[in-house]
N, C-alpha and C positions, 0 to 999 in steps of 0.2 A: 903298934897297931893291935887294937883290942883283939882277943879270940873272936874266933869265930865257931858257930852252934850250926853244923848242918841236920836239918830234919830229916826224918825215915824219907822223905819223897828223892831227897839228892842221890843221886848216884856213888857209891861207895868209891870209886877211883877219883870221882872230882872229890869227895871227902876227904881224900888222902893228900892234906896240904902241906906236910912236914916238909916234903921235898923241895916247895917252894916258899918254906920260911914262914909258914902260917901256923898259928897254933889253932888247931882243931877240935872241937868236941861235938861226938854225933849223939843223936839219940839213941841209936844202938848201944854205944861206950858208956853213955851215962845212964842207961838202963829207964829209957823213956820212950821206948815203943809202944805205941796204941795209945798214949796219951791226948787228951784233949788240946786242941789247937790253943785254947786259954791257958793251960798248964805251961805247955812250952814256953809259951809267951811270956809268964810268969815266971820260968825258972831260969829263961835266959834274961830278963831283967835283973833278978836277983844278983847273977854275978857278971853283970854289966858284959855279954856277949852280944855279937852280933849275929842275928839269925839268917842262914842262906836257906833259901827254899825254891822250889820249883810250883809249890802250891798255892795259888792264888787266894785261897780262903783265909790265908793269914791277912791280904790285903783287903779283903771286904770286912773281916773283923775287927781290926784297927781304925778302917776308916769310919765304919758305921757305928763303933759303940765308945769311941774315944780309949780303948784300951791302949795304956801305956808300953813302951816296948824302948829297948836300948839300940835300934838300928835293924833295919830289913835291907838284905838283899834279894831281891827277887829277880830270878833266873829263868827267861823263857826259854823253854827246852824244845820247841818244835822245830823240826828240821836241821837239829844242832848234833855235833856228836861231841864226845867227851873231850877234847882237846879245843874244840871251840866255848865251850861251856869255860874250862880251866883257863882259857885264856882274856874271857870276857871279865871272870870274877877279878884274875891277875891285875888287867889294867885299870878295873875300878877300884881295888885296894891301893894301888901305886899312887892314886890323887885323893883317897878318902883321909881327912882329916880323923885325927884320933878320938876328937869330941863329936864328930859326926854320928847322929842319932837319928837321920832321915830316914825316909824310904827311897832305895834306888833301885832302879831298874836296868838290869844287864842282859 
């Protein structure tokens, strides 16, 4: 599995994926807090990381401007607790192909 990059919208306990075997980078850990969405996309594309986000602005940006990306996992957070979100991401990652660079909804 390629590494994940959790933007600043992802809850910190969700981004702590090491216990689940994920390799996770965060906006905070990479000193990218406050960067524009386009810079986050370029940053993760450069490192071939999958972006994990609650922020649907990334979807609009990619779909409206054909901005290139290395894969996006958009997580709907409404009505979900941390455990539900982690389980949804885990289930998705179990079946995601290594070369999958699509947008997926969890």
